[in-house]
Each structure stands twice: as structure tokens, then as C-alpha cells.
C-alpha positions in Angstrom: -20.9 -28.4 42.7 -17.2 -29.6 42.2 -18.5 -30.2 38.6 -20.1 -26.8 37.7 -16.6 -25.1 39.3 -15.0 -27.2 36.9 -16.5 -27.0 34.0 -17.0 -22.9 34.4 -12.8 -23.1 35.0 -12.0 -24.9 32.1 -14.7 -22.4 30.0 -11.9 -19.9 31.1 -9.1 -22.0 29.5 -11.0 -22.9 26.5 -11.9 -19.4 25.8 -7.6 -18.4 26.4 -7.1 -21.4 23.7 -9.1 -20.8 21.3 -8.6 -16.4 21.1 -4.9 -17.7 21.3 -5.9 -20.2 18.1 -7.6 -17.1 16.2 -4.7 -14.3 17.0 -1.9 -17.0 16.1 -3.7 -17.5 12.6 -4.9 -13.7 12.0 -1.0 -12.6 12.9 0.6 -14.8 10.0 -1.5 -13.1 7.5 0.9 -10.8 6.4 -0.2 -6.9 7.4 -3.3 -8.2 8.6 -1.3 -9.6 11.6 -1.6 -6.1 12.6 -5.0 -6.7 14.8 -4.2 -10.0 15.9 -2.3 -8.1 18.9 -5.9 -7.7 19.9 -7.0 -11.4 20.4 -3.7 -12.2 21.8 -3.9 -10.0 24.1 -7.0 -10.9 25.0 -5.3 -14.4 25.0 -3.1 -13.6 27.2 -5.4 -11.7 30.0 -7.9 -14.8 30.4 -5.6 -17.3 30.2 -3.2 -15.3 33.4 -6.7 -15.5 34.8 -7.3 -18.5 34.8 -4.3 -19.3 35.9 -4.5 -17.1 38.6 -7.6 -19.2 40.6 -7.3 -22.3 42.4 -8.4 -26.0 40.8 -8.7 -24.8 36.8 -7.6 -26.7 33.9 -3.1 -25.9 33.8 -3.5 -27.3 30.4 -5.6 -25.7 28.2 -4.1 -22.7 30.1 -1.2 -22.8 29.5 -2.0 -23.2 25.7 -3.8 -20.5 25.0 -0.9 -18.0 26.8 2.2 -19.5 25.0 0.0 -20.0 21.6 -1.1 -15.7 22.9 2.4 -14.3 23.6 3.4 -16.0 19.6 1.0 -14.2 18.2 1.3 -10.9 20.1 5.5 -11.0 19.0 4.8 -12.1 15.6 2.2 -9.3 15.6 4.4 -6.3 17.1 7.8 -7.9 14.6 5.4 -7.1 11.5 4.7 -3.5 12.8 8.6 -3.3 12.4 8.9 -4.8 9.9 6.1 -2.0 8.1 7.7 0.4 10.0 11.7 -0.8 8.1 9.4 -0.8 4.8 8.3 2.8 4.6 11.5 4.5 6.2 12.9 2.5 2.9 10.0 3.8 0.5 11.0 6.9 0.6 13.9 6.7 -1.8 11.8 4.9 -4.7 9.7 7.4 -5.4 13.2 9.5 -6.1 15.1 6.5 -7.6 11.8 6.3 -10.5 12.1 10.2 -11.0 16.0 9.7 -11.6 15.9 7.2 -14.1 12.2 8.8 -16.2 14.8 11.8 -16.3 17.6 9.9 -17.5 15.7 8.5 -20.2 14.1 11.2 -21.5 17.8 13.2 -21.6 19.2 10.1 -23.3 16.1 10.4 -26.1 16.3 13.8 -26.4 20.6 13.5 -27.2 19.5 10.6 -29.3 16.6 11.7 -31.3 17.0 14.8 -30.9 13.4 17.5 -32.7 12.0 14.5 -33.9 8.5 12.7 -32.2 9.2 9.3 -30.9 6.4 7.0 -30.7 5.9 3.8 -28.2 4.3 1.7 -29.3 3.2 -2.2 -27.0 0.9 -4.9 -28.0 -0.3 -7.6 -25.7 -3.1 -10.0 -27.1 -6.3 -7.5 -28.1 -4.6 -4.6 -26.8 -2.1 -1.7 -28.3 -0.8 0.9 -26.1 0.8 4.0 -28.4 2.8 6.7 -26.6 3.6 9.5 -29.6 6.2 12.5 -28.1 7.6 15.4 -29.2 11.3 16.2 -28.5 10.5 19.7 -30.3 9.8 22.6 -26.8 8.3 25.1 -29.3 5.7 23.2 -30.7 5.4 21.7 -27.1 5.3 25.8 -25.4 2.9 26.2 -28.2 0.8 23.5 -27.5 0.5 24.0 -23.7 -0.1 28.1 -24.5 -2.9 26.4 -27.0 -4.3 24.5 -25.0 -4.3 27.3 -21.1 -6.2 29.3 -23.9 -3.4 32.4 -23.7 -3.3 32.3 -27.9 -6.5 32.1 -29.2 -6.6 30.4 -32.3 -10.5 31.8 -32.5 -9.5 35.8 -33.0 -5.6 35.0 -34.6 -8.4 34.4 -38.3 -9.9 36.8 -37.3 -7.9 39.4 -36.7 -5.7 38.4 -40.1 -8.8 38.9 -42.3 -10.1 42.0 -40.9 -6.0 43.4 -41.1 -6.9 42.9 -44.8 -9.7 45.5 -44.4 -12.8 47.0 -46.7 -11.1 50.9 -47.1 
């Protein structure tokens, strides 16, 4: 009877230790460590339950408890780190937007109404960006694309104004 009791009780110790090790392995993976809270809490609960019973394998239970607490601390610390990163990330988008505006203003001052072409070659791939600083041309093109200026009707009106009287 005693052998069955010690094997059942050592099962709680093995379960706590294995669950704690799994929690620790998940906790050290960045961003995925948040999920490790669940197995860490399970390992801690198993270890506490096992330690509250008499005649248990104390070594595995204490090991499971310690590793589970460490995994839980690592997971919780990742929450704070990700929170700090999220708070600081709001400034990145405005900084990038400011840089783009500055570059656009500098290009407009430097080149005036000229066309600007940026070409990037890498191996067999080529990216080419063409821009025009002429605001009037851009406004006309935008109106044409939006359909405010009907290029087909424009041409027919000119032909009919010459008339056949």
C-alpha cells in the first residue's frame, strides 16, 4: 500500500516539475512568453498541493515550485516590457511622418517644378519612383482620375463648337 501511495504522490511532483519546465521554456521565447503564465500557475498549484500532503518527494515539488515561479516572473516581466514598447511606439509614426514631410519640402525647394526620379537596383530587381513637384499638374491629374474633367466630352465639345451651320 505504501508503494502505491508514494508512486501517486511522486506523480504530483513529476507533474509539477515537468509543467514548470515547459512553462520556463515557453517563457523565455519573446512575445510567446505571455502564454507561459498558464502552465506556470498550474505548476505552482501542483507543487503547493503536493507540498501540503505528507510523505511526498520534496525535491521534485520544490524544484517544480521554484521553476514555476521563475517562469511566471519572466512571463509577467514580458507584459511590462511589451507595454513600455507599445507606449513608446506612438511617437515612431509621427517621427516618420515628419521626416517624410521634411524630405518632400527639401526636394521641392531643391528641384522646384522639375520631375524627380528615384531608382533603386538590387540584383535583378529594380524599383523606380517618379514624382513631379508641379502642383498644377498633380491637381489636373487628380481631377482627371476622379472624373471631374471628362476628357471624352471635352474633345467632342470642341469639335461641335466649330459647327455645321
